[in-house]
C-alpha distance (Angstrom), angle and dihedral (degrees) to the residues before:
residue distance angle dihedral
X1 . . .
X2 3.84 . .
X3 3.81 90.1 .
X4 3.81 91.7 49.2
X5 3.79 90.7 51.9
X6 3.78 89.1 48.9
X7 3.83 93.2 55.0
X8 3.78 90.1 50.7
X9 3.79 90.6 52.0
X10 3.78 99.1 36.1
X11 3.84 112.7 169.2
X12 3.82 114.7 -98.2
X13 3.77 96.6 -173.8
X14 3.77 140.0 44.6
X15 3.79 90.9 -112.6
X16 3.80 91.8 57.6
X17 3.80 91.5 44.8
X18 3.78 89.9 51.1
X19 3.79 88.4 50.5
X20 3.82 91.0 53.0
X21 3.80 91.1 50.3
X22 3.76 87.3 61.7
X23 3.81 98.1 43.2
X24 3.79 117.2 18.9
X25 3.80 98.0 31.8
X26 3.88 96.9 53.6
X27 3.80 90.5 47.6
X28 3.80 91.0 48.8
X29 3.81 92.0 50.4
X30 3.81 90.9 49.3
X31 3.82 91.2 53.4
X32 3.80 91.1 47.1
X33 3.82 91.0 51.5
X34 3.79 91.1 47.6
X35 3.80 92.1 51.8
X36 3.82 89.7 47.8
X37 3.80 90.0 56.7
X38 3.81 91.3 48.0
X39 3.78 91.2 50.5
X40 3.82 91.7 48.7
X41 3.82 89.2 50.3
X42 3.81 91.8 49.9
X43 3.79 91.0 51.8
X44 3.84 93.8 46.3
X45 3.84 92.8 42.3
X46 3.86 89.0 -133.2
X47 3.80 117.9 106.5
X48 3.81 123.6 -160.7
X49 3.79 112.0 -124.7
X50 3.82 90.1 -132.6
X51 3.80 89.4 66.1
X52 3.78 87.1 65.5
X53 3.81 91.8 51.9
X54 3.83 96.6 -105.2
X55 3.82 95.1 123.1
X56 3.83 92.1 -135.1
X57 3.80 131.4 127.1
X58 3.82 92.9 -140.0
X59 3.80 125.5 111.7
X60 3.79 127.9 -118.3
X61 3.78 112.6 -139.6
X62 3.73 125.4 179.9
X63 3.78 141.6 173.1
X64 3.82 95.8 -110.3
X65 3.82 119.1 -155.9
X66 3.82 122.4 -131.8
X67 3.80 94.5 -99.4
X68 3.79 91.7 52.7
X69 3.82 93.2 46.7
X70 3.82 91.4 49.7
X71 3.78 93.2 48.9
X72 3.80 90.4 46.7
X73 3.79 90.1 55.7
X74 3.87 91.2 47.3
X75 3.79 91.7 49.8
X76 3.81 91.4 49.2
X77 3.83 91.9 49.5
X78 3.83 92.4 47.5
X79 3.78 90.2 53.0
X80 3.79 93.6 49.2
X81 3.82 91.1 53.4
X82 3.76 91.5 45.2
X83 3.81 91.2 47.2
X84 3.78 92.0 49.9
X85 3.81 92.2 54.2
X86 3.75 93.0 43.6
X87 3.80 92.2 52.4
X88 3.84 89.6 53.7
X89 3.78 90.8 52.5
X90 3.79 93.6 48.3
X91 3.75 92.2 51.3
X92 3.74 134.3 -139.1
X93 3.78 95.9 -76.2
X94 3.80 104.6 77.2
X95 3.78 90.2 -177.0
X96 3.82 90.3 63.2
X97 3.83 103.2 29.0
X98 3.77 122.1 -177.3
X99 3.77 93.8 -116.5
X100 3.79 96.8 171.7
X101 3.81 92.7 53.3
X102 3.80 90.3 45.8
X103 3.81 92.0 51.1
X104 3.83 91.4 49.1
X105 3.83 90.2 49.7
X106 3.78 92.2 50.6
X107 3.79 92.2 48.0
X108 3.81 92.4 50.7
X109 3.85 98.9 42.4
X110 3.85 105.2 24.3
X111 3.82 94.4 89.9
X112 3.80 91.3 67.4
X113 3.81 90.9 52.6
X114 3.80 90.1 49.1
X115 3.81 91.6 51.1
X116 3.77 90.6 49.9
X117 3.80 90.6 52.4
X118 3.81 90.7 47.6
X119 3.81 91.1 52.1
X120 3.83 89.2 50.3
X121 3.81 91.5 51.1
X122 3.81 90.4 49.6
X123 3.81 90.2 50.6
X124 3.82 91.0 50.4
X125 3.79 90.9 47.9
X126 3.80 93.5 51.7
X127 3.79 90.4 46.2
X128 3.83 91.4 54.2
X129 3.80 91.0 46.4
X130 3.78 89.7 54.0
X131 3.81 90.9 49.1
X132 3.80 92.0 48.7
X133 3.80 90.3 50.0
X134 3.82 89.4 51.2
X135 3.81 90.4 49.9
X136 3.79 91.8 49.9
X137 3.81 90.8 50.4
X138 3.83 90.7 48.4
X139 3.78 90.7 49.7
X140 3.78 92.2 52.7
X141 3.79 91.4 48.1
X142 3.83 91.1 47.6
X143 3.78 91.2 48.2
X144 3.76 90.9 51.8
X145 3.81 93.2 48.7
X146 3.84 90.3 46.3
X147 3.78 91.0 52.2
X148 3.79 91.0 52.7
X149 3.79 90.9 48.4
X150 3.79 91.9 48.5
X151 3.77 90.5 53.6
X152 3.80 90.9 49.7
X153 3.81 92.3 45.6
X154 3.79 92.0 49.9
X155 3.79 91.3 49.6
X156 3.81 90.2 48.8
X157 3.79 92.6 47.8
X158 3.76 90.5 48.9
X159 3.78 92.3 55.9
X160 3.81 100.8 34.1
X161 3.79 103.4 31.4
X162 3.82 117.5 13.7
X163 3.81 97.5 47.1
X164 3.83 94.3 44.5
X165 3.80 90.0 45.0
X166 3.81 90.3 51.7
X167 3.79 88.6 52.5
X168 3.80 90.3 47.1
X169 3.81 92.3 50.8
X170 3.78 89.2 52.9
X171 3.82 87.3 53.1
X172 3.79 90.0 51.5
X173 3.78 88.9 53.0
X174 3.80 89.1 52.6
X175 3.80 89.9 54.0
X176 3.80 91.1 45.6
X177 3.81 88.0 55.4
X178 3.81 90.8 53.7
X179 3.80 100.9 -99.9
X180 3.81 98.7 135.3
X181 3.80 92.5 164.5
X182 3.82 91.2 67.4
X183 3.82 115.2 118.0
X184 3.81 125.2 -170.4
X185 3.82 121.9 -134.4
X186 3.79 113.4 -110.0
X187 3.84 105.5 -136.7
X188 3.81 100.9 155.9
X189 3.79 135.5 54.9
X190 3.82 93.8 -151.7
X191 3.80 134.5 87.0
X192 3.80 91.2 -67.0
X193 3.78 89.8 53.0
X194 3.81 90.0 49.8
X195 3.81 89.2 50.4
X196 3.78 90.3 51.7
X197 3.82 90.4 50.7
X198 3.79 90.5 51.1
X199 3.79 90.2 47.4
X200 3.81 90.0 53.5
X201 3.80 90.2 49.6
X202 3.81 89.6 50.1
X203 3.81 92.1 53.0
X204 3.79 89.8 48.7
X205 3.80 90.1 51.3
X206 3.78 93.1 46.7
X207 3.76 91.5 48.8
X208 3.82 90.6 50.4
X209 3.80 91.7 47.4
X210 3.79 92.4 51.9
X211 3.78 90.4 46.7
X212 3.81 90.1 48.9
X213 3.80 92.6 48.5
X214 3.78 90.7 49.9
X215 3.80 92.6 50.5
X216 3.80 94.1 45.4
X217 3.78 93.2 49.2
X218 3.78 87.4 57.9
X219 3.81 90.6 58.1
X220 3.77 120.3 90.1
X221 3.79 99.7 -170.0
X222 3.78 133.2 56.7
X223 3.83 89.3 -124.3
X224 3.81 89.2 61.0
X225 3.78 91.5 47.2
X226 3.82 92.3 53.9
X227 3.79 90.9 48.6
X228 3.82 90.3 53.2
X229 3.81 90.1 47.8
X230 3.78 89.8 51.2
X231 3.80 93.1 51.2
X232 3.81 98.2 43.2
X233 3.82 101.6 37.8
X234 3.81 95.1 54.9
X235 3.82 89.2 88.0
X236 3.81 91.5 60.6
X237 3.82 107.2 22.5
X238 3.85 122.2 31.7
X239 3.80 111.4 -141.2
X240 3.80 140.5 148.1
X241 3.81 99.6 -160.9
X242 3.78 135.7 31.8
X243 3.80 129.2 -174.9
X244 3.80 142.2 166.9
X245 3.81 120.5 -134.3
X246 3.80 129.6 -165.3
X247 3.78 126.8 -160.5
X248 3.79 114.1 -110.8
X249 3.85 117.5 -113.9
X250 3.81 91.6 -103.7
X251 3.82 91.8 51.7
X252 3.83 90.6 -124.0
X253 3.80 102.9 104.1
X254 3.79 141.6 32.9
X255 3.83 113.6 -132.5
X256 3.82 120.7 -151.3
X257 3.79 102.2 -123.7
X258 3.83 101.6 176.1
X259 3.79 136.7 -7.8
X260 3.79 139.4 -176.5
X261 3.80 126.7 -160.0
X262 3.81 130.9 151.2
X263 3.82 87.7 -140.0
X264 3.78 130.0 59.7
X265 3.81 115.5 -104.7
X266 3.80 134.5 174.9
X267 3.81 89.6 -115.9
X268 3.79 110.8 102.7
X269 3.78 138.7 175.9
X270 3.78 111.3 -82.4
X271 3.82 95.7 33.0
X272 3.79 110.7 144.0
X273 3.81 123.9 -144.2
X274 3.80 127.8 -170.2
X275 3.81 109.1 -107.1
X276 3.83 89.4 -150.1
X277 3.82 95.8 58.1
X278 3.81 134.0 74.4
X279 3.77 123.0 -19.1
X280 3.83 93.4 -16.7
X281 3.82 88.5 68.9
X282 3.83 90.2 57.5
X283 3.81 102.8 46.6
X284 3.79 117.3 125.0
X285 3.79 136.6 178.5
X286 3.78 91.0 -74.9
X287 3.84 135.5 56.2
X288 3.83 116.2 -81.7
X289 3.81 131.5 -170.4
X290 3.80 123.3 -139.8
X291 3.81 133.4 -171.3
X292 3.81 123.6 -148.3
X293 3.80 99.8 178.8
X294 3.83 92.3 108.8
X295 3.81 93.4 52.7
X296 3.77 121.6 98.9
X297 3.80 118.6 -130.7
X298 3.79 117.7 -110.3
X299 3.78 123.2 -160.1
X300 3.77 97.9 -156.9
X301 3.79 129.4 38.4
X302 3.81 124.7 167.5
X303 3.81 109.6 -100.8
X304 3.79 88.6 -136.3
X305 3.79 95.1 61.3
X306 3.81 107.3 19.3
X307 3.80 116.2 165.0
X308 3.82 115.6 -132.5
X309 3.83 90.1 -148.9
X310 3.83 91.8 59.4
X311 3.82 91.2 44.3
X312 3.81 90.2 56.2
X313 3.80 92.7 44.7
X314 3.82 91.1 50.6
X315 3.82 88.0 56.5
X316 3.82 93.5 49.3
X317 3.80 92.1 -107.7
X318 3.79 102.9 140.6
X319 3.79 103.2 178.9
X320 3.79 138.1 24.0
X321 3.79 143.3 -177.3
X322 3.81 118.8 -142.4
X323 3.82 115.6 -148.3
X324 3.84 114.3 -169.9
X325 3.79 113.6 -145.8
X326 3.80 136.7 -154.3
X327 3.79 101.3 43.5
X328 3.79 110.7 -107.6
X329 3.82 93.8 11.7
X330 3.76 89.0 71.7
X331 3.78 96.1 149.1
X332 3.82 95.9 54.5
X333 3.81 99.8 66.3
X334 3.79 132.8 20.8
X335 3.78 131.3 179.1
X336 3.81 114.4 -152.9
X337 3.79 126.6 -160.7
X338 3.83 112.7 -163.7
X339 3.80 131.8 -173.0
X340 3.78 137.1 -168.8
X341 3.80 89.9 -134.6
X342 3.80 133.6 57.6
X343 3.79 84.9 -97.2
X344 3.77 109.0 149.1
X345 3.75 124.1 96.8
X346 3.79 132.9 166.6
X347 3.83 91.6 -89.9
X348 3.83 90.5 59.1
X349 3.80 93.3 49.2
X350 3.80 90.2 46.7
X351 3.80 91.4 51.3
X352 3.80 91.6 52.7
X353 3.79 90.7 46.7
X354 3.80 89.8 54.6
X355 3.81 95.5 48.2
X356 3.78 97.9 34.4
X357 3.81 92.9 100.9
X358 3.79 91.1 48.3
X359 3.77 92.4 51.4
X360 3.79 90.5 48.2
X361 3.80 90.8 54.0
X362 3.79 90.7 47.1
X363 3.83 89.3 55.6
X364 3.78 95.1 44.3
X365 3.81 91.9 100.2
X366 3.79 86.4 73.0
X367 3.80 104.9 25.8
X368 3.79 104.3 34.4
X369 3.79 93.6 42.0
X370 3.79 88.3 54.5
X371 3.79 88.5 51.9
X372 3.81 89.7 52.5
X373 3.80 89.3 49.3
X374 3.83 89.9 52.9
X375 3.82 90.8 50.8
X376 3.80 92.5 48.5
X377 3.79 91.8 46.6
X378 3.80 91.7 48.6
X379 3.81 90.8 52.1
X380 3.79 93.0 49.7
X381 3.81 91.5 45.5
X382 3.81 90.8 51.5
X383 3.80 88.1 50.8
X384 3.80 90.7 57.5
X385 3.80 91.9 42.7
X386 3.78 91.0 54.5
X387 3.84 89.2 61.5
X388 3.78 96.8 46.4
X389 3.84 108.3 17.1
X390 3.80 111.8 -155.8
X391 3.79 120.6 -152.7
X392 3.79 121.0 -86.3
X393 3.80 117.9 -33.1
X394 3.82 97.7 -19.7
X395 3.81 94.8 146.7
X396 3.79 92.0 48.1
X397 3.78 94.1 48.7
X398 3.79 98.4 44.4
X399 3.84 93.2 46.0
X400 3.81 90.3 52.1
X401 3.80 91.9 45.6
X402 3.82 88.9 50.9
X403 3.80 92.5 50.6
X404 3.83 92.7 48.4
X405 3.82 92.2 49.8
X406 3.83 91.2 47.6
X407 3.82 90.9 48.7
X408 3.81 91.1 52.7
X409 3.83 92.4 47.0
X410 3.79 87.9 54.2
X411 3.80 90.5 56.9
X412 3.81 100.8 45.1
X413 3.76 140.3 0.8
X414 3.80 134.3 51.4
X415 3.81 96.8 -49.5
X416 3.82 102.8 56.3
X417 3.84 91.9 114.6
X418 3.77 93.0 51.3
X419 3.79 98.8 48.6
X420 3.81 119.7 75.1
X421 3.79 130.5 167.1
X422 3.82 87.9 -96.1
X423 3.86 89.2 54.6
X424 3.83 90.4 52.9
X425 3.80 91.8 49.8
X426 3.78 92.8 47.2
X427 3.80 91.8 50.3
X428 3.80 89.2 52.1
X429 3.82 92.6 47.4
X430 3.82 98.0 43.6
X431 3.84 102.4 35.8
X432 3.86 91.3 85.6
X433 3.84 88.1 60.8
X434 3.80 94.6 64.3
X435 3.81 93.1 106.0
X436 3.81 98.2 36.1
X437 3.81 88.3 119.9
X438 3.79 91.6 68.7
X439 3.81 87.2 82.9
X440 3.83 85.2 78.4
X441 3.79 96.9 52.1
X442 3.82 119.8 97.2
X443 3.81 115.4 -106.6
X444 3.81 93.0 -126.0
X445 3.80 89.1 59.3
X446 3.79 99.5 35.5
X447 3.79 95.4 47.8
X448 3.80 98.7 35.5
X449 3.81 111.3 135.8
X450 3.80 99.2 -156.9
X451 3.81 132.7 56.7
X452 3.83 117.3 -56.2
X453 3.79 119.7 -121.1
X454 3.79 120.9 -131.5
X455 3.81 94.2 -91.8
X456 3.82 92.4 48.5
X457 3.79 89.8 46.7
X458 3.83 90.0 54.6
X459 3.78 91.0 49.4
X460 3.80 95.6 50.5
X461 3.82 90.3 45.1
X462 3.82 86.7 62.0
X463 3.82 91.9 68.8
X464 3.87 92.8 91.5
X465 3.81 89.2 55.0
X466 3.79 92.3 46.5
X467 3.81 90.8 48.5
X468 3.80 91.0 50.5
X469 3.80 91.7 50.5
X470 3.81 92.6 50.2
X471 3.77 92.3 49.8
X472 3.82 94.0 44.2
X473 3.77 88.1 58.2
X474 3.81 89.7 50.9
X475 3.78 89.4 48.9
X476 3.81 91.7 50.8
X477 3.78 89.8 55.3
X478 3.80 91.4 49.8
X479 3.83 92.6 47.8
X480 3.78 88.5 54.1
X481 3.81 86.4 61.0
X482 3.79 92.8 48.2
X483 3.81 97.1 -101.0
X484 3.79 137.4 109.1
X485 3.77 116.4 -152.1
X486 3.82 116.3 142.3
X487 3.79 104.0 49.7
X488 3.81 94.7 110.3
X489 3.80 91.3 39.4
X490 3.84 88.8 58.0
X491 3.83 90.8 50.3
X492 3.82 91.7 51.0
X493 3.80 96.1 44.5
X494 3.82 94.2 47.2
X495 3.81 100.6 39.5
X496 3.83 110.6 29.6
X497 3.84 90.4 101.4
X498 3.81 93.9 50.2
X499 3.81 114.5 110.3
X500 3.77 127.4 -139.0
X501 3.83 92.3 -121.5
X502 3.83 93.0 51.0
X503 3.82 97.3 -105.5
X504 3.80 95.5 112.9
X505 3.80 131.5 94.0
X506 3.00 157.6 -68.7
X507 3.84 97.3 10.2
X508 3.83 102.5 11.1
X509 3.81 93.1 -127.2
X510 3.79 118.1 -177.8
X511 3.85 131.9 -139.7
X512 3.78 114.6 -51.5
X513 3.81 91.6 10.5
X514 3.77 86.5 75.7
X515 3.85 108.4 84.3
X516 3.84 110.8 -106.5
X517 3.81 91.1 -126.2
X518 3.82 90.4 57.6
X519 3.80 92.0 47.5
X520 3.83 89.8 53.6
X521 3.80 94.2 46.9
X522 3.80 91.1 47.3
X523 3.82 91.2 58.2
X524 3.83 92.7 44.5
X525 3.82 92.3 47.3
X526 3.81 95.4 49.7
X527 3.82 93.3 43.5
X528 3.79 90.6 54.3
X529 3.83 92.2 44.0
X530 3.82 91.2 53.1
X531 3.84 95.9 45.2
X532 3.83 96.3 43.9
X533 3.79 130.3 77.6
X534 3.81 115.6 -109.9
X535 3.81 131.0 -176.0
X536 3.78 89.7 -104.1
X537 3.87 99.7 40.2
X538 3.79 145.8 23.8
X539 3.81 122.8 -113.2
X540 3.81 114.4 -86.6
X541 3.80 119.5 -127.1
X542 3.82 112.0 -102.6
X543 3.80 94.5 -115.3
X544 3.81 91.2 50.1
X545 3.78 92.0 50.0
X546 3.79 92.9 48.9
X547 3.79 91.8 47.5
X548 3.80 90.2 52.7
X549 3.79 92.9 48.3
X550 3.83 91.9 49.1
X551 3.80 88.6 56.7
X552 3.80 88.6 52.0
X553 3.83 91.6 50.2
X554 3.84 110.8 121.7
X555 3.82 87.8 12.2
X556 3.81 108.3 59.6
X557 3.80 97.0 -1.2
X558 3.80 139.7 44.6
X559 3.86 105.4 -106.5
X560 3.82 92.1 -139.7
X561 3.80 90.5 56.1
X562 3.81 92.0 49.1
X563 3.81 89.3 50.5
X564 3.82 90.5 51.1
X565 3.82 90.3 50.5
X566 3.80 91.0 53.7
X567 3.82 92.7 47.7
X568 3.80 89.9 51.8
X569 3.82 95.9 47.2
X570 3.84 94.4 112.6
X571 3.82 90.3 60.2
X572 3.79 92.8 35.2
X573 3.79 88.6 57.2
X574 3.77 89.3 52.5
X575 3.82 89.8 59.1
X576 3.80 90.9 41.8
X577 3.80 94.0 52.8
X578 3.79 92.2 47.4
X579 3.83 98.3 47.6
X580 3.84 104.7 18.8
X581 3.81 122.6 143.6
X582 3.80 109.9 -162.3
């Protein structure tokens, strides 16, 4: 139509021709170039997306049918013929094209090119209709097949999943109602069957745990508890030895509190193991398994730094699982299961991780009650301290000194049979209560700066008796509840001012008549008093204090206790350097 209009308004002057060179001719060249691209695409069977107006540089490829390919070839041939004639009309000089002749040629021959394009569009349209019909047919077939499969799947699920699940849910209800002996029938060898097997194992484990809890709650001693654990846990964790360890007061050693083993070993209650060596140095807030098969046995290890790993290896215990107790206080108590074989796998560790809290609660009669004792003791000790405040951390130092001396006396010397791990812990807990009786002394006497007269001296020397009376009342209350707690505290409060030669107060007891706990606390209390700064004196040098106390051995102090203090001086100095007040 544009070419027809051009022929009707052909330029009759150079000015109009020049105008057409700038308007009609560029537009004509653009259309020719566009048709050239279309023809090239038809021949290559790959159409640029931009030809369809999508503005993309991608290619459109298609599986063309025979009718479309034939029409594409016809359309390309028609264009080539048309283009050849058009080029002749334009002329060889593209700068001065014969626009009028070109427009006349297009007007006369353009209809054929248009018909060719229409036939190509019709061919494309029919091809797409055929493809859509094929897709619809495929969708119907796929929908039919899917329906059949869904029916088959539902039937399979009904038989293999829903019915077994219904049975399993009934089993869960049995467990929820407290029937832990209930076992589900295993009818399938698939995932549901595996789930049923695991459910049956769970009920077995729950039944065993309830049975174990019931048995342990009947026990009154930690030894009985460990025996019950040994008998009931064998189903889930293989082991030949079980023991409970507590951290020493100075946080340097683990002490073997109780153990159970059907066979005799060299491990015994009261053994001390360095918390910085071996497996103890690696314990966390979760169970861990260790192997000792690669270790070599050693016949002699220093008692001050014994390695728990070597101790197990020396007793032919080649693997162990460490179970921390008491929740967040994981470093204060550890239960260890040890085996002669390389017995421990992930399933054993996982089992202990799952029941760790239960075991901790089961043992709370021993461990938690001791924690309550420590809290009560600390409160009473602070009460006494508030009346007669000592310098610095006196109570901390003297209680740690007392525990270290007791620990050493339990290893060597004349009192090894008397001192147990429980004795060491009690000395540590109750040593701060030695001056609890000072709460009953008048302030003008207790806090007097100058020298006391004879009457004031008698009054202040009554504080051990007052302390004993206070603690005996506490003990009476505890006994009414079926517990004994303050027996050692009474000994310490009443007797820590007695002297080995009988010249002390308040009762003038001599030698072995003075309770051992009081003899230990007396040494620790005086050592700290000599080596600490007070308002009325400077701190003595350590050597000077020890020399003075040696002279008082067998007079003021028990010689065996003084010897134990000297043997423990390396660890005593660790406490001194950490808490000293000089």
